[in-house]
C-alpha atoms as an extended CHARMM CRD file, in Angstrom:
* protein
*
       228  EXT
         1         1  UNK       CA           -177.8410000000       30.0740000000      -31.9270000000  PROA      1               0.0000000000
         2         2  UNK       CA           -174.6380000000       30.9370000000      -30.1390000000  PROA      2               0.0000000000
         3         3  UNK       CA           -173.3080000000       34.5930000000      -30.2880000000  PROA      3               0.0000000000
         4         4  UNK       CA           -169.9060000000       35.4240000000      -29.1240000000  PROA      4               0.0000000000
         5         5  UNK       CA           -170.4240000000       39.2520000000      -28.1750000000  PROA      5               0.0000000000
         6         6  UNK       CA           -167.4920000000       41.7110000000      -27.5520000000  PROA      6               0.0000000000
         7         7  UNK       CA           -168.3170000000       44.3170000000      -25.0310000000  PROA      7               0.0000000000
         8         8  UNK       CA           -166.7450000000       47.7010000000      -23.9530000000  PROA      8               0.0000000000
         9         9  UNK       CA           -163.1880000000       47.4350000000      -22.4820000000  PROA      9               0.0000000000
        10        10  UNK       CA           -164.1640000000       50.3420000000      -19.9710000000  PROA      10              0.0000000000
        11        11  UNK       CA           -166.2470000000       53.0480000000      -21.4290000000  PROA      11              0.0000000000
        12        12  UNK       CA           -169.8010000000       51.8310000000      -21.7690000000  PROA      12              0.0000000000
        13        13  UNK       CA           -170.4560000000       54.2950000000      -24.6480000000  PROA      13              0.0000000000
        14        14  UNK       CA           -168.4490000000       52.1210000000      -26.8530000000  PROA      14              0.0000000000
        15        15  UNK       CA           -171.1640000000       49.5740000000      -26.9380000000  PROA      15              0.0000000000
        16        16  UNK       CA           -172.5030000000       49.0520000000      -30.5410000000  PROA      16              0.0000000000
        17        17  UNK       CA           -176.1910000000       48.9350000000      -31.3090000000  PROA      17              0.0000000000
        18        18  UNK       CA           -175.6480000000       45.3640000000      -32.6470000000  PROA      18              0.0000000000
        19        19  UNK       CA           -174.1620000000       44.3210000000      -29.5080000000  PROA      19              0.0000000000
        20        20  UNK       CA           -176.9910000000       45.9430000000      -27.4910000000  PROA      20              0.0000000000
        21        21  UNK       CA           -179.6200000000       44.1990000000      -29.6740000000  PROA      21              0.0000000000
        22        22  UNK       CA           -177.8390000000       40.7890000000      -29.5180000000  PROA      22              0.0000000000
        23        23  UNK       CA           -177.6430000000       40.8520000000      -25.6870000000  PROA      23              0.0000000000
        24        24  UNK       CA           -180.9640000000       42.0590000000      -24.8750000000  PROA      24              0.0000000000
        25        25  UNK       CA           -182.6540000000       39.6010000000      -27.1560000000  PROA      25              0.0000000000
        26        26  UNK       CA           -180.8470000000       36.5810000000      -25.7310000000  PROA      26              0.0000000000
        27        27  UNK       CA           -182.5220000000       33.7910000000      -23.7500000000  PROA      27              0.0000000000
        28        28  UNK       CA           -179.4140000000       32.7800000000      -22.0900000000  PROA      28              0.0000000000
        29        29  UNK       CA           -176.4660000000       35.3310000000      -21.3030000000  PROA      29              0.0000000000
        30        30  UNK       CA           -173.2090000000       33.5580000000      -20.1680000000  PROA      30              0.0000000000
        31        31  UNK       CA           -171.1770000000       36.0580000000      -18.2780000000  PROA      31              0.0000000000
        32        32  UNK       CA           -167.6620000000       35.9330000000      -16.8580000000  PROA      32              0.0000000000
        33        33  UNK       CA           -168.9160000000       38.3250000000      -14.1190000000  PROA      33              0.0000000000
        34        34  UNK       CA           -172.6600000000       38.4270000000      -13.4860000000  PROA      34              0.0000000000
        35        35  UNK       CA           -172.4280000000       41.8630000000      -11.4760000000  PROA      35              0.0000000000
        36        36  UNK       CA           -170.4740000000       43.5880000000      -14.3090000000  PROA      36              0.0000000000
        37        37  UNK       CA           -172.7900000000       42.0980000000      -16.8750000000  PROA      37              0.0000000000
        38        38  UNK       CA           -176.0300000000       43.2440000000      -15.1180000000  PROA      38              0.0000000000
        39        39  UNK       CA           -174.2830000000       46.7430000000      -14.9270000000  PROA      39              0.0000000000
        40        40  UNK       CA           -174.0320000000       46.5350000000      -18.6990000000  PROA      40              0.0000000000
        41        41  UNK       CA           -177.4320000000       45.1570000000      -19.3010000000  PROA      41              0.0000000000
        42        42  UNK       CA           -179.0090000000       48.0080000000      -17.1510000000  PROA      42              0.0000000000
        43        43  UNK       CA           -177.0210000000       50.5020000000      -19.2160000000  PROA      43              0.0000000000
        44        44  UNK       CA           -178.2370000000       48.9210000000      -22.4140000000  PROA      44              0.0000000000
        45        45  UNK       CA           -181.9340000000       49.2640000000      -21.3480000000  PROA      45              0.0000000000
        46        46  UNK       CA           -181.3950000000       52.9260000000      -20.2470000000  PROA      46              0.0000000000
        47        47  UNK       CA           -179.2920000000       54.0750000000      -23.3210000000  PROA      47              0.0000000000
        48        48  UNK       CA           -181.0280000000       52.2840000000      -26.2230000000  PROA      48              0.0000000000
        49        49  UNK       CA           -184.7050000000       51.8000000000      -24.9340000000  PROA      49              0.0000000000
        50        50  UNK       CA           -184.7990000000       48.2960000000      -26.6200000000  PROA      50              0.0000000000
        51        51  UNK       CA           -187.2910000000       45.4720000000      -25.8560000000  PROA      51              0.0000000000
        52        52  UNK       CA           -185.9600000000       43.0830000000      -23.5080000000  PROA      52              0.0000000000
        53        53  UNK       CA           -186.3950000000       39.3250000000      -23.6180000000  PROA      53              0.0000000000
        54        54  UNK       CA           -187.1060000000       37.2190000000      -20.5410000000  PROA      54              0.0000000000
        55        55  UNK       CA           -183.3330000000       36.0260000000      -20.0140000000  PROA      55              0.0000000000
        56        56  UNK       CA           -181.3900000000       33.9740000000      -17.7790000000  PROA      56              0.0000000000
        57        57  UNK       CA           -178.1190000000       35.3860000000      -16.6660000000  PROA      57              0.0000000000
        58        58  UNK       CA           -175.6430000000       32.6050000000      -16.0870000000  PROA      58              0.0000000000
        59        59  UNK       CA           -172.1070000000       32.7170000000      -14.2560000000  PROA      59              0.0000000000
        60        60  UNK       CA           -169.7630000000       31.3180000000      -17.0070000000  PROA      60              0.0000000000
        61        61  UNK       CA           -165.9890000000       31.5720000000      -15.9690000000  PROA      61              0.0000000000
        62        62  UNK       CA           -162.8780000000       29.5990000000      -16.6060000000  PROA      62              0.0000000000
        63        63  UNK       CA           -163.2090000000       27.2760000000      -13.5860000000  PROA      63              0.0000000000
        64        64  UNK       CA           -166.7060000000       26.2760000000      -14.4080000000  PROA      64              0.0000000000
        65        65  UNK       CA           -166.6490000000       26.0160000000      -18.1220000000  PROA      65              0.0000000000
        66        66  UNK       CA           -166.3800000000       22.3310000000      -18.2480000000  PROA      66              0.0000000000
        67        67  UNK       CA           -169.0500000000       21.9020000000      -15.6410000000  PROA      67              0.0000000000
        68        68  UNK       CA           -171.4860000000       24.0650000000      -17.7060000000  PROA      68              0.0000000000
        69        69  UNK       CA           -170.8340000000       22.8020000000      -21.1780000000  PROA      69              0.0000000000
        70        70  UNK       CA           -173.3990000000       20.1040000000      -21.2670000000  PROA      70              0.0000000000
        71        71  UNK       CA           -176.0230000000       22.3770000000      -20.2290000000  PROA      71              0.0000000000
        72        72  UNK       CA           -175.0280000000       25.1730000000      -22.7890000000  PROA      72              0.0000000000
        73        73  UNK       CA           -174.9670000000       22.6770000000      -25.4380000000  PROA      73              0.0000000000
        74        74  UNK       CA           -178.3770000000       21.5150000000      -24.4910000000  PROA      74              0.0000000000
        75        75  UNK       CA           -179.8310000000       25.0320000000      -24.7630000000  PROA      75              0.0000000000
        76        76  UNK       CA           -178.4210000000       25.5750000000      -28.2380000000  PROA      76              0.0000000000
        77        77  UNK       CA           -179.9060000000       22.1750000000      -29.1750000000  PROA      77              0.0000000000
        78        78  UNK       CA           -183.1860000000       23.1470000000      -27.8580000000  PROA      78              0.0000000000
        79        79  UNK       CA           -183.1200000000       26.2990000000      -30.1620000000  PROA      79              0.0000000000
        80        80  UNK       CA           -182.2530000000       28.9980000000      -27.4660000000  PROA      80              0.0000000000
        81        81  UNK       CA           -180.4690000000       32.0460000000      -28.2440000000  PROA      81              0.0000000000
        82        82  UNK       CA           -177.2480000000       32.0950000000      -26.1530000000  PROA      82              0.0000000000
        83        83  UNK       CA           -174.9330000000       35.0260000000      -25.8660000000  PROA      83              0.0000000000
        84        84  UNK       CA           -171.2430000000       34.6920000000      -24.5300000000  PROA      84              0.0000000000
        85        85  UNK       CA           -169.7770000000       37.8320000000      -23.1160000000  PROA      85              0.0000000000
        86        86  UNK       CA           -166.6570000000       38.5220000000      -20.9440000000  PROA      86              0.0000000000
        87        87  UNK       CA           -166.1560000000       41.1630000000      -18.2330000000  PROA      87              0.0000000000
        88        88  UNK       CA           -165.0070000000       43.2430000000      -20.9120000000  PROA      88              0.0000000000
        89        89  UNK       CA           -163.5010000000       43.1680000000      -24.4780000000  PROA      89              0.0000000000
        90        90  UNK       CA           -163.7260000000       40.0520000000      -26.6450000000  PROA      90              0.0000000000
        91        91  UNK       CA           -164.5620000000       36.5130000000      -25.2050000000  PROA      91              0.0000000000
        92        92  UNK       CA           -161.6810000000       34.0900000000      -25.4480000000  PROA      92              0.0000000000
        93        93  UNK       CA           -158.8900000000       36.6850000000      -25.4590000000  PROA      93              0.0000000000
        94        94  UNK       CA           -157.4370000000       35.8440000000      -22.1830000000  PROA      94              0.0000000000
        95        95  UNK       CA           -161.0290000000       35.1510000000      -21.0570000000  PROA      95              0.0000000000
        96        96  UNK       CA           -163.5070000000       32.2270000000      -20.9130000000  PROA      96              0.0000000000
        97        97  UNK       CA           -165.1560000000       30.5250000000      -23.9820000000  PROA      97              0.0000000000
        98        98  UNK       CA           -162.4980000000       28.4800000000      -25.6210000000  PROA      98              0.0000000000
        99        99  UNK       CA           -163.8030000000       25.1950000000      -24.5510000000  PROA      99              0.0000000000
       100       100  UNK       CA           -167.4030000000       26.1080000000      -25.7060000000  PROA      100             0.0000000000
       101       101  UNK       CA           -166.2860000000       27.2610000000      -29.2850000000  PROA      101             0.0000000000
       102       102  UNK       CA           -164.3160000000       24.2190000000      -29.6900000000  PROA      102             0.0000000000
       103       103  UNK       CA           -167.1670000000       22.0160000000      -28.7890000000  PROA      103             0.0000000000
       104       104  UNK       CA           -169.7160000000       23.7470000000      -31.1550000000  PROA      104             0.0000000000
       105       105  UNK       CA           -167.1230000000       23.5840000000      -34.0200000000  PROA      105             0.0000000000
       106       106  UNK       CA           -166.6950000000       19.9230000000      -33.3300000000  PROA      106             0.0000000000
       107       107  UNK       CA           -170.5190000000       19.1810000000      -33.1650000000  PROA      107             0.0000000000
       108       108  UNK       CA           -171.2220000000       21.5870000000      -36.4160000000  PROA      108             0.0000000000
       109       109  UNK       CA           -173.2980000000       23.8750000000      -34.1410000000  PROA      109             0.0000000000
       110       110  UNK       CA           -173.4020000000       27.3550000000      -35.9110000000  PROA      110             0.0000000000
       111       111  UNK       CA           -172.3430000000       30.5200000000      -34.1120000000  PROA      111             0.0000000000
       112       112  UNK       CA           -171.8920000000       34.1470000000      -34.7520000000  PROA      112             0.0000000000
       113       113  UNK       CA           -169.2270000000       36.5630000000      -33.5070000000  PROA      113             0.0000000000
       114       114  UNK       CA           -170.5290000000       40.0400000000      -32.7390000000  PROA      114             0.0000000000
       115       115  UNK       CA           -167.2320000000       42.0820000000      -32.8510000000  PROA      115             0.0000000000
       116       116  UNK       CA           -166.2410000000       44.6330000000      -30.3200000000  PROA      116             0.0000000000
       117       117  UNK       CA           -163.2620000000       46.2890000000      -28.8740000000  PROA      117             0.0000000000
       118       118  UNK       CA           -160.0980000000       44.6750000000      -27.3710000000  PROA      118             0.0000000000
       119       119  UNK       CA           -157.4810000000       46.3280000000      -24.9590000000  PROA      119             0.0000000000
       120       120  UNK       CA           -154.7620000000       44.7210000000      -27.2200000000  PROA      120             0.0000000000
       121       121  UNK       CA           -155.2540000000       46.8290000000      -30.4840000000  PROA      121             0.0000000000
       122       122  UNK       CA           -156.2160000000       49.9480000000      -28.5090000000  PROA      122             0.0000000000
       123       123  UNK       CA           -152.9220000000       49.7920000000      -26.7210000000  PROA      123             0.0000000000
       124       124  UNK       CA           -151.0290000000       48.9240000000      -29.8350000000  PROA      124             0.0000000000
       125       125  UNK       CA           -152.1900000000       52.0380000000      -31.3980000000  PROA      125             0.0000000000
       126       126  UNK       CA           -151.4600000000       54.1810000000      -28.2870000000  PROA      126             0.0000000000
       127       127  UNK       CA           -147.7780000000       52.9030000000      -28.3160000000  PROA      127             0.0000000000
       128       128  UNK       CA           -147.0010000000       54.6380000000      -31.6050000000  PROA      128             0.0000000000
       129       129  UNK       CA           -145.1390000000       51.5670000000      -32.7190000000  PROA      129             0.0000000000
       130       130  UNK       CA           -145.6340000000       50.0770000000      -36.1730000000  PROA      130             0.0000000000
       131       131  UNK       CA           -148.5350000000       47.6660000000      -35.7950000000  PROA      131             0.0000000000
       132       132  UNK       CA           -147.7100000000       45.7040000000      -39.0890000000  PROA      132             0.0000000000
       133       133  UNK       CA           -146.1600000000       42.7260000000      -37.0000000000  PROA      133             0.0000000000
       134       134  UNK       CA           -147.4630000000       42.1880000000      -33.5280000000  PROA      134             0.0000000000
       135       135  UNK       CA           -147.6690000000       39.2150000000      -31.1720000000  PROA      135             0.0000000000
       136       136  UNK       CA           -149.9420000000       39.0690000000      -28.2320000000  PROA      136             0.0000000000
       137       137  UNK       CA           -148.6150000000       37.2380000000      -25.4140000000  PROA      137             0.0000000000
       138       138  UNK       CA           -151.6190000000       37.0910000000      -22.9380000000  PROA      138             0.0000000000
       139       139  UNK       CA           -150.6670000000       37.6600000000      -19.3270000000  PROA      139             0.0000000000
       140       140  UNK       CA           -147.1000000000       37.8800000000      -18.5660000000  PROA      140             0.0000000000
       141       141  UNK       CA           -145.4320000000       35.0260000000      -16.6360000000  PROA      141             0.0000000000
       142       142  UNK       CA           -145.4690000000       35.3510000000      -12.7040000000  PROA      142             0.0000000000
       143       143  UNK       CA           -142.1530000000       33.8540000000      -12.0550000000  PROA      143             0.0000000000
       144       144  UNK       CA           -138.8770000000       35.7410000000      -12.6960000000  PROA      144             0.0000000000
       145       145  UNK       CA           -137.3850000000       32.6760000000      -14.1950000000  PROA      145             0.0000000000
       146       146  UNK       CA           -140.2700000000       32.3880000000      -16.6360000000  PROA      146             0.0000000000
       147       147  UNK       CA           -140.2380000000       35.9510000000      -17.6140000000  PROA      147             0.0000000000
       148       148  UNK       CA           -136.4610000000       35.5030000000      -18.4280000000  PROA      148             0.0000000000
       149       149  UNK       CA           -137.1760000000       32.3670000000      -20.5900000000  PROA      149             0.0000000000
       150       150  UNK       CA           -139.9250000000       34.1510000000      -22.4190000000  PROA      150             0.0000000000
       151       151  UNK       CA           -137.5680000000       37.1720000000      -23.0030000000  PROA      151             0.0000000000
       152       152  UNK       CA           -134.9800000000       34.9010000000      -24.7350000000  PROA      152             0.0000000000
       153       153  UNK       CA           -137.8620000000       33.5190000000      -26.8720000000  PROA      153             0.0000000000
       154       154  UNK       CA           -138.9660000000       37.1570000000      -27.8920000000  PROA      154             0.0000000000
       155       155  UNK       CA           -135.3270000000       37.9270000000      -28.8990000000  PROA      155             0.0000000000
       156       156  UNK       CA           -135.3380000000       34.9370000000      -31.3480000000  PROA      156             0.0000000000
       157       157  UNK       CA           -138.8590000000       35.6900000000      -32.7160000000  PROA      157             0.0000000000
       158       158  UNK       CA           -137.5910000000       39.2860000000      -33.3090000000  PROA      158             0.0000000000
       159       159  UNK       CA           -134.5780000000       37.8370000000      -35.4190000000  PROA      159             0.0000000000
       160       160  UNK       CA           -136.8560000000       36.0090000000      -37.5490000000  PROA      160             0.0000000000
       161       161  UNK       CA           -139.5270000000       38.7330000000      -37.8160000000  PROA      161             0.0000000000
       162       162  UNK       CA           -137.6800000000       41.7860000000      -37.3110000000  PROA      162             0.0000000000
       163       163  UNK       CA           -139.6880000000       44.8440000000      -35.7860000000  PROA      163             0.0000000000
       164       164  UNK       CA           -142.1270000000       42.6500000000      -34.0900000000  PROA      164             0.0000000000
       165       165  UNK       CA           -144.2150000000       44.3870000000      -31.3930000000  PROA      165             0.0000000000
       166       166  UNK       CA           -145.0440000000       42.4030000000      -28.5140000000  PROA      166             0.0000000000
       167       167  UNK       CA           -148.2820000000       42.9120000000      -26.4830000000  PROA      167             0.0000000000
       168       168  UNK       CA           -149.0330000000       41.4770000000      -22.8530000000  PROA      168             0.0000000000
       169       169  UNK       CA           -151.4410000000       41.9630000000      -20.0430000000  PROA      169             0.0000000000
       170       170  UNK       CA           -149.9750000000       42.5200000000      -16.5040000000  PROA      170             0.0000000000
       171       171  UNK       CA           -151.1290000000       42.8710000000      -12.8780000000  PROA      171             0.0000000000
       172       172  UNK       CA           -150.4070000000       46.1940000000      -11.0370000000  PROA      172             0.0000000000
       173       173  UNK       CA           -148.7660000000       44.0720000000       -8.3500000000  PROA      173             0.0000000000
       174       174  UNK       CA           -146.4180000000       42.4890000000      -10.7670000000  PROA      174             0.0000000000
       175       175  UNK       CA           -145.7590000000       45.0940000000      -13.2800000000  PROA      175             0.0000000000
       176       176  UNK       CA           -142.6490000000       46.7660000000      -11.5920000000  PROA      176             0.0000000000
       177       177  UNK       CA           -140.8680000000       43.4430000000      -11.1870000000  PROA      177             0.0000000000
       178       178  UNK       CA           -141.7330000000       42.7320000000      -14.8200000000  PROA      178             0.0000000000
       179       179  UNK       CA           -140.2210000000       46.1610000000      -15.9060000000  PROA      179             0.0000000000
       180       180  UNK       CA           -137.0940000000       45.5300000000      -13.8240000000  PROA      180             0.0000000000
       181       181  UNK       CA           -136.4470000000       42.4170000000      -15.4470000000  PROA      181             0.0000000000
       182       182  UNK       CA           -137.0170000000       43.7610000000      -18.8640000000  PROA      182             0.0000000000
       183       183  UNK       CA           -134.8040000000       46.6440000000      -18.1560000000  PROA      183             0.0000000000
       184       184  UNK       CA           -131.8940000000       44.1120000000      -17.1690000000  PROA      184             0.0000000000
       185       185  UNK       CA           -132.2780000000       41.9630000000      -20.1550000000  PROA      185             0.0000000000
       186       186  UNK       CA           -133.6010000000       44.4680000000      -22.7750000000  PROA      186             0.0000000000
       187       187  UNK       CA           -132.3580000000       47.9610000000      -21.6880000000  PROA      187             0.0000000000
       188       188  UNK       CA           -132.7950000000       49.4530000000      -25.0360000000  PROA      188             0.0000000000
       189       189  UNK       CA           -136.3960000000       48.1840000000      -25.6980000000  PROA      189             0.0000000000
       190       190  UNK       CA           -139.1490000000       50.7820000000      -26.0480000000  PROA      190             0.0000000000
       191       191  UNK       CA           -142.2790000000       50.4900000000      -24.0830000000  PROA      191             0.0000000000
       192       192  UNK       CA           -145.7540000000       51.7980000000      -23.5780000000  PROA      192             0.0000000000
       193       193  UNK       CA           -147.5960000000       50.9870000000      -20.4030000000  PROA      193             0.0000000000
       194       194  UNK       CA           -151.2770000000       51.6350000000      -20.9410000000  PROA      194             0.0000000000
       195       195  UNK       CA           -153.6220000000       51.6470000000      -17.9180000000  PROA      195             0.0000000000
       196       196  UNK       CA           -157.2840000000       51.8970000000      -17.5250000000  PROA      196             0.0000000000
       197       197  UNK       CA           -157.8710000000       52.0580000000      -21.2150000000  PROA      197             0.0000000000
       198       198  UNK       CA           -160.9810000000       54.0740000000      -22.3740000000  PROA      198             0.0000000000
       199       199  UNK       CA           -161.9760000000       54.7780000000      -18.5760000000  PROA      199             0.0000000000
       200       200  UNK       CA           -161.7090000000       58.0070000000      -16.6770000000  PROA      200             0.0000000000
       201       201  UNK       CA           -158.2070000000       57.7940000000      -15.5020000000  PROA      201             0.0000000000
       202       202  UNK       CA           -156.9370000000       56.3120000000      -18.7110000000  PROA      202             0.0000000000
       203       203  UNK       CA           -153.0460000000       56.8730000000      -19.0160000000  PROA      203             0.0000000000
       204       204  UNK       CA           -150.1810000000       55.9420000000      -21.2640000000  PROA      204             0.0000000000
       205       205  UNK       CA           -146.5830000000       55.9170000000      -20.1270000000  PROA      205             0.0000000000
       206       206  UNK       CA           -143.8390000000       55.7830000000      -22.8340000000  PROA      206             0.0000000000
       207       207  UNK       CA           -140.0610000000       55.0620000000      -22.2760000000  PROA      207             0.0000000000
       208       208  UNK       CA           -137.2390000000       52.4890000000      -21.5140000000  PROA      208             0.0000000000
       209       209  UNK       CA           -138.0020000000       50.1190000000      -18.7000000000  PROA      209             0.0000000000
       210       210  UNK       CA           -135.2910000000       51.7410000000      -16.5290000000  PROA      210             0.0000000000
       211       211  UNK       CA           -137.2050000000       55.1580000000      -16.8770000000  PROA      211             0.0000000000
       212       212  UNK       CA           -140.7450000000       53.9250000000      -16.1040000000  PROA      212             0.0000000000
       213       213  UNK       CA           -140.2230000000       50.7960000000      -13.8410000000  PROA      213             0.0000000000
       214       214  UNK       CA           -140.5200000000       52.8490000000      -10.3650000000  PROA      214             0.0000000000
       215       215  UNK       CA           -143.7830000000       54.2820000000      -11.1200000000  PROA      215             0.0000000000
       216       216  UNK       CA           -147.0170000000       53.4280000000       -9.0200000000  PROA      216             0.0000000000
       217       217  UNK       CA           -149.3720000000       51.7570000000      -11.7280000000  PROA      217             0.0000000000
       218       218  UNK       CA           -152.9140000000       50.9060000000      -10.7180000000  PROA      218             0.0000000000
       219       219  UNK       CA           -155.7680000000       49.3500000000      -12.4570000000  PROA      219             0.0000000000
       220       220  UNK       CA           -155.9340000000       47.2550000000      -15.8310000000  PROA      220             0.0000000000
       221       221  UNK       CA           -152.6190000000       47.2890000000      -17.6400000000  PROA      221             0.0000000000
       222       222  UNK       CA           -151.5330000000       46.5370000000      -21.1420000000  PROA      222             0.0000000000
       223       223  UNK       CA           -147.9180000000       46.6930000000      -21.9110000000  PROA      223             0.0000000000
       224       224  UNK       CA           -146.6990000000       47.1740000000      -25.5600000000  PROA      224             0.0000000000
       225       225  UNK       CA           -142.7780000000       46.4630000000      -26.1840000000  PROA      225             0.0000000000
       226       226  UNK       CA           -140.6260000000       47.0360000000      -29.2510000000  PROA      226             0.0000000000
       227       227  UNK       CA           -137.0320000000       45.6010000000      -29.1900000000  PROA      227             0.0000000000
       228       228  UNK       CA           -134.3390000000       47.3330000000      -30.9300000000  PROA      228             0.0000000000
């Protein structure tokens, strides 16, 4: 059986008992980052004192998904309990796993999703914007021309579905440039930049792009934007 297991986005205390039991009882653990996965496993062992199966921890990231797929499908055919985890949050949400899920659905192989937190909804609530209609954009484009093109599309979406809130991930190296472009094209847009969610240095900055674009942002970032 395949289990798609959500993991904490930062604070390991957010791990659920169901997640802990699923991970520790797995024969195979497919992990986007084996080092952070081992840290999580060690935490589970110490915090929950659960019995641990003899598991294999396998590196499973976007660039080797296709290569690993036949072996994973064989493990599932052989009746192994396989858990897929990302470095943080829910697998597939800007993380590896989509190819595997498409394959098991096509082959009628059952799988179970063990839910967990995601930075998207956490940031959405921190923003204070109405969450009734929101659109997750994944990572923001890298090129300025692509950002401008996307902004034009978001304006059209907001005309069709008014008051849509847009959520996206961004790199600390690119966030200031992204905010400058947003400020030029959407000067009246309200934003919330959320960094290091659930971690020790968690911070949320609210304001117009021109007011927050020059700050020094570090760590993992989620941006929430509401057009006027």
